[in-house]
Structures are given as structure tokens and as C-alpha cells.
N, C-alpha and C positions, 0 to 999 in steps of 0.2 A: 192853583192850590198852593200858592207861596205862603199864606197865613197858615195853613195846615202844617207845613213842615217847619215853620216858626215855633209852632208849639211843640212838635217833636224835638227840634233842637234845643230849645228853652229847658226841656226837662232831660237833656242828655240821653234821648231814647234813639239814638242812631244806632247802627250796627255794633259799633266799636265797644260800648259798655253797656248794651242793652240788658243782658242776663243780670249784670250786677245791680242796675238801677231798678229793674222790675222786682227784683227779690226783696229790694228794701222797702217797697211800697206796701202801704196799708190798702184794704179793699176800697175804703173811701176815697184814698188818692187815685186809684186806678178808675173808679167810678167818675171822679171830677175831671181827670185828664180825658178820659174817653168821651165825656159830655162836651168837654173843649174841643175836642177834635171833630165831633160830629157837628158842632155849631158852626165851625169854619166849613164844613162840607155843604150844611144847609145854607150858609150865606152865598156860597159860590155857585151853587147849582144853577146851571144854565137855564134860560127861559125855553119853552116849548119851541121846537124847530118845525118848519115846514114837512110835512109828511114825503112831499116830492123829492126832498133832498135825501136820499136814500144812501149816501155815502158815509155813514156813520152806523155804530153797531151798540147794542145793548147786550152784554154778556150774561145769559141766564144759565140755569143748571148748575153744573159743577164748574163751567168755564170761568166764573168771576172770582175763583180762590177763595170764597168766603166758606167758613166752617158750618155755616147754617144750611148751605143748599147741596152739599155734596162731599168733597173729600173732608175727612176729619184729622188725617195726620198731615205734619207740616210739609213733607217732600212731596206729597201728593199735591197739595194746594198750590205749592211753587211750580212744580212740572206743568200742572194744567194751566196755570194763569199765564206762564211763560209762552207756552205754545199758543194758547188763545190771543194772548197779547200780540205776538209776533204775527200771527195770521191777521188780526185787526189792524195793525200798524200797515201791513202790507195791503189790505184791501179796503181801508177806510181812512178818513181823516181822524176819527176818535172812537174810541170805545169806552162805554160807560158801564161801571160796575156798581153794585149797591153799596151804601156806607156800611163799613164794618163796624163801626163803633157807636150806632144808635140803639142797639139793643142790651147794652151792659146793665141798665137799670133794671131790665127784666131778668137778668140773671142772679139777681141778689136773692139769696136763699135755696137756689137752684144748684148752684156751684159752690165747692168750698174754696178755702182761700188757695189752696195749691192749684186747683182746676181754673179759678180765675186768673190767676198769674199766669199760668201756661197759656191760656187763650189769650191774653193780652199781649204776650211775647209773640206768640205765633202771628197774631194779626199784624204787629209791628213789624216782624221779620219779613212778612210777604211785601207789606208796603215799602220798606227800605231796600229790599232786593230790587225793587222796580221801580226806584225813585225816579231814575232818569226819564223814564216814560211818562210818569206823572208830572214831572216839573216841565217837561216839553209839550204837555198838553195832549199827549197821545193816548193816555189813560186818565181817566176822571172818575173820581167817587161821586156817587149821586144820591142825594137823599130827597124823597118825595112824601110830604104830608098832604095826602090827597084830601081836598076839600069835598064835601058831600056831592057838590055838582060835577067836579072832576071825576070822582070815583064812578057816578052814575053813568057818565059818558064812557069812560075806560072800560067798565066792566059790563057795559050794557050787552045783552044777548047771552050772558052765561048759563042762565037757568033754562033757556032753550036748548043749550047744547048738553048740560049735565041731566040728561033725561034718564030714565030708569033703563030704556035699551042700550043707551051709549054705556052707562056703567056696566051692565051686563056684558057688553062687547068687550070691553076693556079687562073685565075679571078674568074672562075667557083666555083672553091674550096674556094676561099675567100669570095665570095657571099653567098655560102651554109653555111658559118660559122660565119658570122659577123653579129652582130646586132647594130644599130646606133641610136643616138638620138642628137638633135641639142639642145643646151643649150646657155644662155647668161653669158658671164663672162667679167666682167670689162669694159662694154660697146660695147662687140663685141660678135661675135658668136664663139662657138667652137662645136666640134663634138665629143660626149664621145662613144668610139667604145668598144664593148665587144666581146671578142674573145671567141666564145663557145668551139672552140677546144683546147684553150690553147697553140697553136702551131705557131701562126701566127704574133703577135703582141708583143710589149714590155708591160711591166706589167701595164701601165697607159691606153694606147690606147686613148691618147687625141690628136686631130687633129685641128689647127687652121689656117683658110686661108679665110679672109673676101670675096676675089674675088670669090672663089669657092662656099661658103655658103650663100652669099648674097641673092640668090634667091630661097633657100632651107627652107621650112617652119619649124616652130618650132615643136618639139615633135619627135616622132618615124620617122626614115628614111627607107623607103622600099628598096627592092633589086635593082628595076629599077632604082630608083633616085640615089642611090649609083653608079651604072654603069654608068648612064648618065653623072654625073658630073665628072667623071675621077678619083674620090678618089681611088678606088680599085687600078687601074693601077699605080697610084702615089706611094700607098703604097707597092706594089709588086716591082716596080724598085727601090724604097728605099732600101727594104728587101734585094733584090739581090745584090745591090752595097755594102752593109754591109757584105753581105756573101762572095763576091769576095774578099773583103779586109781581112777577116779573113782566107780564103783559101789560099790567096797569103802569109800570115805569116806562117801558119801552113805547106803549101808546102816547103817554104824556109827552115824552121826548120827540115823537115821530120817527123814531129809528127801527129798522129791522131787528128783532129778537133772535138772536144766535143762541142755541142751546145744544148740549151734546146728548139730548134724548130724542131718539128716532120716534118714541112713542108719542112726543108732543105734535108731531105733524098733522094728524088729523085734527086735533084741537085748534092748532093755528090756522089751518086751512079754513076753518068754519068760523072762527071768531072774529078773523080780520075782515074790517069793513070793506077793502078794496082787494078784489081777487088777485090782481097784478101784484100788490104788495105782499100778499100771501105766498105767491109763486117765487117772488124775489128772496123771501125768507127762505124757502126751500133751496134755491141754488145756494146761498151763502152757507146754509147749515151743511149741504152736502159737500161743498168744496173743503169745508174746515174738516168734515168726518172722514171723507173718503179721499181727498186729495191734499194731504197736509203738506203743502209745498214749501213751508218755512221749517221743515225739520232740521235740526241742528244749526239753526241761524238765529242769533240773538236779537232782541229786540233792539238793543242800541246800535247793532250794526246796520238794521234797516233803517233806523232814524238818521244815522250818520249819511248813509247813502242818499236818503231823501232830501237831507239838506245840500249835499253836493250836487244832485243832479235834480233840482228842483223842477225844471222845465220837463224833463223826461218823465218824472213821476207824474206831473199834471196831464201830460199827453197820455201815459198809460192809464191813469184813473179814468179820464174821459172816454178813452177807447172802451175799457172794460165795461164801464157803466152803460154804454150805449149797446154794447153787445148782449149785456145780460136783459136789458130792457127790450130789445128786439127778441131775444129768445123767448121770453116769457110771454109776449105778446102773441107769438106764433103758436103757443101751446095752451089746449084747454086744461090739462093737467099735466104735472111733471114727476118723473120718476128719478131715481138715483141713477139709472142707466143712461136716461137722456142728458142728465147734468155732466156724467162722466164723457159722454159723447161731445158735449158742449165744450168741455175743458179740453179735450183731445184736439178737436177741430179749430178752436180759437186761440188756445194758449200753447199747448204743448207741441203743436205742428210748428208754430212760428218759432218757438225756441230752438227746435232741432233745425230748422231751417237757418237761423242765425248761426247756430254753431258750425253748420256746414260752410256757411260763407266765412266764418272766421278761419276755419280750418283751410279753407282753400286760399285765403289771404296770406296766412301764415306760410303756408307752402310755396306761393310764388315769391313772397318777400325773402324767404330763406334761400331759394335758388338764385335770386338776384343777387345777394349779398354774402353769403357764406360759402357757396359751392357745394359740390357733391359730397366731399368728405365729410363736411360738417353737418350735412342734412341728417345723417344717421345720428349723430349724437343729439340733435335737437328733437328727433323723433322719439328718442329713448326718453329725453327728459320732459317734453310737454306734448307728446303725441295723443294718439286716440284713447290710451289706456287711462289717462289723467284728466287732462283739462276739457276737451272739447266734445266729448259725447259721454255724458255720464251714465253708466250701468243702470243706475236708480231710475233716471228719467226714461231711459229706453224701456225699463222692465215695467214701471208702473204708470208712466205718464203723468205723474203728478207728484214726484217727491223731489225737492231742491236739496242739495247738500254741497257743503263746500268740498271740492275735490282736489286731490293730489298734494302730497306732501314733499314731493322731490321735483327738482327741475325749477323752472322759472315760469310764472304764468304768461300766457301769451298777451294778456293785456298789458303787462309790463314790457313785453320784449318788442311788440309791434302796434303802431298806431291802429286804433280801431277804424275799420272804413266806414265812410259817410252812409253807405246803404244800410250799416247795421245801426249807426246813430239815430238814423232818420226812421228807424222801425217803431211803430207803436209800442211795441213790447221791449224796447232797448233797457228800460230800466230793469224788467225782471231778468233780462239776460245778464245784464251786469251784475246783479246780485248773484245770480246762478255762478257766475264765474269769478266771484271775489274770493279772497282769502279771509 
């Protein structure tokens, strides 16, 4: 994406002067720059990859940080994409996200000047904040103008899935998990929707439509009213339309589609041509949703460690890929409980074992070099309460944190034993124990 950032730098749209520069622009200037950025994305879009190469991801749902598909406010967009990006960097070679800038020509007349400037500013903030990951090729904007043939292949079978029975089943699921309340906003009504399952809506859940809401009384909205006004069906069709878009992109790329919507699982399991590919999607989705192992770890930190420990990362990547492929082949269907068990058995247990080995090595080295009097001090500084057994890992078997602000890291004090370095999960272990 070198040419993409050349456009940003040429127009002084880096973080330093971004607010000032965007504030001076006219709507036509914003449209022209957005078009230039989108053209560079289109020109650099990779060719279709082999479906068998599953160690890449396409970020759908809210995970891609786009205001069109989930989060509306900037902090939510940044937090979501940083977390998804860190997960993707750890689990994949590259993660693709949809082009933020190809829809600006559709927004003319829909957004006023201040709204357009705010959107442009927010989009650029997200890109600039993760610029290092984009420049390293770990994140990539993706633009796809599907030709009719490509579209027919990518979207084949959708009509068979969106049956009347399927929509009715989804409707009941939505009604069981939504709570709604009518509120007044700027002279009109809006519906604030709460998603109890956290798998159906974007993060804000705000719906505005005066025609639909004009006869709905203020306050809480019951299940029957939600069904009667047709809101749930409208939400479902919007969600399925977005999902079709993401699936078309991921299908073209040949990568798994990672979303933050549990409600997508049934759809993905039916629409994917290869059952094992679908099950692999489920594993990756649940690893992200239920075992956020890169919590509090920046994308840049993971990239730096990948560059410093290239061989260790390749070994870990191959091991993980084989483990997941073996796991999905043995199962007719996959549940989140199975995936958690897979993580515990294949990853968490190995990390705990490596921590134990390092702890024993530290203890032995301390006895040999420092003597009994110093052992107590070392234990206080770098003992079990800080570096070696993460309380979070022991509690959830799925959460990596950077631990310990006092004392000196064991990695700094002692040479890492060969039996740890030779482990297939040495890369993850070192990331866990890095500062």
C-alpha cells in the first residue's frame, strides 16, 4: 500500500495535521482524495488466492473498523480493529478489510458538510493509527468490483438459504434476544435496540424511521410490536445483505471470513462450498470471540516479535494450521465448547508447561549462582506472582497479558533453555512473557 500512503502524505493527512487539513477541505476535494485513495487500493488488490491456503483472514462484521458495518464512533472502531488486527497478525499472514474510501460518491446528498468531514477524518485516523501494520503488509485494504461471472460464483446458493423457513427462524431468534425502547431525538423518534446475545446488531443498535415508528408508543417496545412493525425483518435483511458482501469478498480471496456475529455461523456453515473450510471458519471465529489471547498486546509488538523470531513464528504457524485441520476433520460439527477444549489441550496446556520449565530453570540457575540469601529476593521480584504463571491464563486459559511491572523479566536474567526454544509454541510463549 505504498502508493496509498503517498497520497495521504502528499495531502498532509497524517495524524499530525489531520484535523486542520480536513477542516479546510471542500466536499469536492474530499470526494476527489477519497477516489484517489480508493483507486490505489483497487490497483494493489491481490489476485485470488488458493482456497487451501487458509492462513489469511478477511475481517467482516464490525471487526474491520468500517463505520458502514458496525461501530459508528471512532473509539469503538479503533478498539475493535486493533483487537481484531492483533488477533489476525498472530494467527495469520495477512488480514484483509474492505476499502473505506470507495463509497464516498454514494454519500453526496446523504451527509452534510460537517458529517462528511467527520467521516473522512475518522476513516483517516483509523488508517493512520494502524499505518505500521498496513505498511508491513499485515493488514490490507481490499477493493473488489465483482464481474457478473465472479458474482454468480461467489453468491451461488444464496436463494436456497434465504428460504421463508430460514427467515422465520432468524426472526424468532432476533425477537428472543432484542429489547427495544422508543426515544425522542432532535424532534423525531428513534428506536434504541439492545442486543442481549451480542451477536445480532452493530455496537450502537440505533434505528431511525419516522414512518415505521410514528404509531409506536414511547417507552419499551414489546415482542409483538417489534414483529408487527416489520423492524426485525428489516434488520435481518440488512444483516444478510452485509454478510453476502463480506462473503463475496472472502470467497474471491479464498480466505476464511472472520466476523464478530455468532448469528452468522448457521449461514456460513450452509453457504460455504467446502465443509472443512466452514468448520475452520468456526474455529477462527470462536478463538477470537471466546479466547482473546492478544488482549493488551499491540499489533506493532507482535510484528516486531515476528520479525525477530521468524523461524519460531513459521514453526508455530505450521503447527497451528495442522492442529486445526486435524481437529476439523475429526468432527462432523463444531461447538464453541469443542473449540475451547481444542485451545486448552493444544495451546494453553503447552504454554503452562513452558512456564513451568522456565520456572524450574530459573530456580536451578538461581541456586547455582546467587545462593540461598538471594533466592528470596529474586522470588519476590520475578516469582510466581508476576512473570511465570499468569493469573489470567490460569483463570481463562485463553488470555495473554503482559505481566509484572516490578523486578526483572526471567527472559532478561536467564538464557532460555533449548527445550523451550524448540517447542512448537515457543513464539506464543515468548510473546506472553515479553514486556
